[in-house]
C-alpha positions in Angstrom: 24.1 32.7 135.5 21.9 30.5 137.5 20.7 27.1 135.9 16.7 27.8 136.4 17.2 30.9 134.0 17.8 29.1 130.9 16.8 25.5 132.1 13.1 25.9 130.3 14.5 27.8 127.2 16.8 25.0 126.4 14.1 22.3 127.1 12.0 23.8 124.2 14.5 22.9 122.0 14.3 19.1 123.5 12.7 16.1 121.3 9.4 14.9 121.4 8.0 12.7 124.1 8.6 9.7 121.7 12.6 10.3 121.9 14.3 8.6 124.3 15.6 11.5 126.5 11.8 12.2 127.3 11.1 8.4 128.1 14.0 8.4 130.9 12.5 12.0 132.5 10.8 12.3 135.4 7.7 11.5 134.2 8.7 7.6 133.2 6.4 5.1 135.1 7.7 1.5 136.8 7.2 0.0 133.7 10.2 2.2 131.7 12.7 -0.1 130.2 11.2 -3.6 130.6 9.6 -2.8 133.9 13.0 -2.8 135.8 12.4 -2.2 139.2 13.3 1.5 140.1 15.2 0.7 143.3 17.5 -1.1 141.0 18.2 1.6 138.6 15.1 1.5 136.2 12.5 4.5 136.2 14.5 7.0 134.9 15.9 9.4 136.7 13.6 9.1 139.7 15.9 5.7 139.8 19.0 7.3 139.3 18.3 9.7 142.0 17.2 7.2 144.2 20.3 5.0 143.9 22.8 8.0 143.3 21.6 9.7 146.6 22.4 6.5 148.3 25.7 6.1 147.0 26.6 9.4 147.9 25.2 9.7 151.2 27.6 6.1 152.0 30.7 7.6 150.4 29.8 11.1 152.5 29.7 8.8 155.3 33.2 8.4 155.3 34.7 11.4 153.7 34.1 14.5 155.8 33.1 18.1 154.5 33.8 17.6 150.8 30.3 17.4 149.1 32.1 18.5 145.8 34.3 16.1 145.5 32.3 13.4 146.1 29.5 14.4 143.6 32.5 14.8 140.8 33.4 11.6 141.3 29.7 9.9 141.4 29.5 12.1 138.2 32.2 10.5 136.6 31.2 7.5 137.6 27.9 7.9 135.5 29.8 9.2 132.6 31.7 6.0 132.1 35.1 7.9 132.5 38.2 7.7 134.8 39.2 9.6 137.9 42.4 11.5 139.0 42.4 12.6 142.3 45.6 15.0 143.2 46.6 16.2 146.0 49.3 16.4 148.9 49.6 13.3 151.4 46.9 12.7 154.0 43.8 14.6 152.6 41.8 11.6 151.7 42.3 10.9 148.2 42.8 7.1 148.7 40.1 6.9 151.6 37.1 8.7 148.6 38.3 6.1 146.0 38.1 3.4 148.3 34.8 4.3 150.1 33.3 4.7 146.7 34.8 1.1 145.0 32.9 -0.2 148.7 29.6 1.7 148.2 29.1 -0.2 144.8 28.7 -4.4 145.0 30.8 -5.0 142.2 34.3 -6.6 141.9 37.2 -3.9 143.0 41.0 -4.1 142.7 43.3 -1.9 144.3 47.2 -1.6 142.8 49.9 0.1 144.7 52.1 2.0 142.3 55.6 1.5 142.9 59.0 2.4 141.0 59.5 -1.4 140.3 56.1 -2.2 139.4 55.7 -3.8 135.8 53.5 -3.6 133.2 52.3 -7.6 133.5 51.9 -6.8 137.2 48.6 -4.8 136.1 47.5 -6.6 133.1 48.1 -10.0 133.8 50.8 -12.7 132.2 50.5 -16.0 130.2 52.2 -18.6 132.3 52.8 -22.2 131.2 50.8 -24.8 132.7 52.8 -28.0 133.2 49.8 -30.2 133.5 47.8 -28.9 130.6 51.1 -28.1 128.7 50.1 -25.3 127.4 50.2 -21.0 128.1 47.0 -19.9 130.4 46.1 -16.3 131.2 46.5 -15.3 134.4 44.5 -11.7 134.9 45.8 -8.9 136.2 44.2 -6.5 138.9 42.8 -4.5 135.8 40.0 -7.3 135.4 37.7 -5.8 137.5 34.8 -3.2 137.4 36.6 -0.6 139.9 40.9 -0.2 140.0 41.9 1.9 142.5 45.4 2.9 141.4 47.1 4.4 144.3 49.8 6.9 143.7 50.3 6.1 140.0 53.0 8.9 139.6 55.2 6.9 141.4 55.4 4.0 139.0 57.4 4.6 136.0 56.0 5.9 132.5 56.5 2.7 131.1 53.9 0.7 134.1 51.7 3.9 133.8 51.1 3.0 129.9 49.5 -0.3 131.1 46.3 1.0 131.6 46.1 3.3 128.4 44.4 0.4 126.4 41.9 -0.7 129.2 40.7 2.8 130.2 40.3 4.0 126.3 39.1 0.5 124.3 38.0 -1.6 127.5 40.0 -4.5 126.7 43.2 -5.7 127.2 45.7 -7.3 124.9 48.5 -9.5 126.3 50.6 -11.9 123.9 48.5 -11.1 120.8 45.2 -12.1 122.5 42.7 -9.4 123.4 40.3 -9.9 126.5 37.3 -7.6 127.2 36.7 -5.9 130.6 33.3 -6.0 132.6 31.1 -3.0 132.4 30.7 -1.0 134.5 35.0 0.3 134.2 36.4 2.8 136.3 40.0 3.7 137.0 40.3 5.5 140.3 43.9 7.0 140.6 45.4 8.9 143.1 48.9 10.8 142.4 50.5 13.3 144.4 51.8 17.0 143.1 54.6 15.8 140.7 57.0 18.2 142.3 57.5 15.9 145.3 60.4 13.4 145.8 60.3 10.0 143.6 57.3 10.8 141.3 57.3 10.8 137.5 54.7 13.5 135.6 52.1 11.4 133.9 52.5 11.2 129.7 50.0 13.3 128.2 48.0 10.5 126.5 47.6 9.2 130.0 45.8 12.3 131.3 43.8 13.0 128.5 42.1 9.6 129.1 41.1 10.4 132.7 37.7 12.5 132.5 38.5 14.3 135.4 40.9 15.5 137.8 39.8 16.7 141.4 41.9 18.3 144.3 40.7 17.3 148.0 42.2 20.0 149.5 42.5 20.6 153.6 39.2 20.1 155.6 37.3 23.2 157.2 37.8 23.1 161.1 34.1 21.8 161.4 34.9 18.8 159.4 38.0 18.2 160.8 36.9 17.8 164.1 33.9 15.8 163.2 36.6 13.7 161.4 38.3 13.1 164.6 35.2 12.0 166.1 34.4 9.5 163.5 37.8 7.9 163.1 38.5 7.9 166.6 38.1 4.5 167.3 37.3 2.5 164.1 37.3 3.7 160.5 34.0 4.2 159.0 35.3 2.7 155.9 35.4 -0.6 158.1 31.8 -0.2 158.6 30.8 1.0 155.1 28.5 -2.0 152.8 27.6 -1.6 150.2 24.2 0.1 149.0 24.1 -0.4 144.9 25.1 -3.3 142.7 27.0 -3.3 139.5 23.7 -3.9 137.8 22.7 -0.8 138.9 25.3 1.0 137.9 24.9 0.0 134.5 20.9 0.9 134.5 22.3 4.6 135.6 24.4 4.6 132.7 22.1 4.2 130.7 19.9 6.8 131.7 22.6 9.4 131.3 23.2 8.1 128.2 19.4 9.3 127.0 20.1 12.6 128.7 19.0 15.2 125.7 22.0 17.9 124.8 20.4 20.7 122.9 22.4 21.7 119.2 23.5 25.2 120.9 24.6 23.3 124.1 27.1 21.1 122.0 28.2 24.0 120.0 29.4 25.8 123.9 31.1 23.1 124.6 32.9 23.1 121.4 33.6 26.6 121.5 35.1 25.9 125.0 37.5 23.3 123.9 38.6 25.1 120.7 39.9 28.4 122.5 42.1 26.4 124.8 43.8 25.4 121.3 44.1 29.0 120.2 45.1 30.9 124.0 48.7 32.2 123.9 49.3 31.1 127.2 49.1 27.3 126.3 51.1 25.4 124.4 48.7 21.9 124.3 44.9 22.4 124.1 42.2 20.0 124.8 41.8 17.1 122.5 38.4 15.9 121.0 38.5 13.4 123.1 38.1 16.3 125.8 34.9 17.8 123.9 33.3 14.3 124.2 34.0 13.5 127.8 33.1 17.2 128.8 29.6 16.3 127.4 29.4 13.1 128.8 30.1 14.3 132.3 27.5 17.0 131.8 24.7 14.8 131.3 25.8 12.8 134.2 25.9 16.2 136.1 22.2 17.3 134.8 20.8 13.9 135.8 22.2 14.3 139.1 20.3 17.6 139.3 17.3 15.6 138.3 17.4 17.0 134.7 17.0 15.2 131.5 18.2 17.7 129.7 21.9 19.7 130.1 22.4 23.5 130.3 25.2 25.4 129.8 25.8 25.6 133.5 26.6 22.0 133.7 29.4 22.8 131.1 30.6 25.5 133.1 31.1 23.9 136.3 32.5 20.7 134.7 35.2 22.9 132.7 37.9 23.6 134.9 37.8 19.6 136.2 37.4 18.1 132.9 40.1 20.6 131.0 42.5 21.6 133.2 44.5 18.4 133.7 44.9 18.4 129.7 46.6 21.3 129.3 50.2 21.8 128.9 51.0 26.2 129.5 53.8 27.8 128.1 57.2 28.6 129.6 56.2 32.5 129.8 53.0 31.6 131.6 54.8 28.6 134.0 57.2 31.6 134.8 54.1 33.8 135.3 52.8 31.3 137.7 49.6 31.0 135.1 48.1 27.7 135.9 45.9 25.8 133.3 42.9 26.1 135.8 43.0 30.0 135.8 42.8 29.8 131.8 40.0 27.7 131.5 38.0 29.7 134.1 38.8 32.8 132.4 37.7 31.4 129.1 34.2 30.1 131.0 33.9 34.2 131.7 34.7 35.2 128.4 33.2 33.1 126.4 29.5 34.0 125.2 26.8 31.9 126.6 24.3 30.2 124.0 20.9 32.3 123.5 17.7 30.5 125.1 15.7 28.5 122.8 18.9 29.0 120.1 
């Protein structure tokens, strides 16, 4: 099913022009939302496309031949989510995370996860100040707009759990005091496959907090040849300069929140997630949080396509990266080497797509 097939039909279910989703659309003028400058993320979808394209081009100047991975990373950023990049060493996982972080002029902190890392090394610690004779809080690296967690599954589950509160509630609690995290806030974590030496599988609650998981994969020969040219003398990451500000990203997130999702598309997302809970090959299906994040990601995905409404294609395209990492296969499915990605792909093919205009 092509996007254009049902796009206008789902538009018919959209709210009138007074609705925020309409005001944030392509007809929005320069005076939209208090006269914000379109170059700084205002102007509805026009401003979003302008800023998002600059970020995407900046990241693709570093990451060769992976446009789908770059787009998904940008989708997660605009959906207020967190990204898990899983693949074998040396394929550019950390490079993608760093490139996205450097393309936005905001606070960025990197954490190298190791077996001896402690939770307080991430969240921060209260230290005694002898001059003031009182304890004062020393913030950890999690107090940043973008937190890059490299090889997260090399740390113990106890240390991994230090990210649970901040990823879900955008806050950190230390010694009974809660500290809010400034938006935008995104965790980009890389991990090696769990079969590799010295790794700990992420707990289910940790995986469920990641909006999407992607695999980089090996580049094709042409992209690898181009990489040898661009990475020969200096790294393109060193030449990358910010092309957007944190305020721009906040403005884009507001535009994405206003994207319209027709009732039929919402029900389709629910049906897809519910089907994972009944599938015989899965002992753990997707959670209600997965449904929420699937719809949020679909809003951002549609906005990047210059649409102010979501179509079933958006949900289908995002189903595997958003849902598969949350699912646990049964022992029988593991023996048959039936992966959760295959289960989700089969469900997308089997489930009926909402009728146009429903």
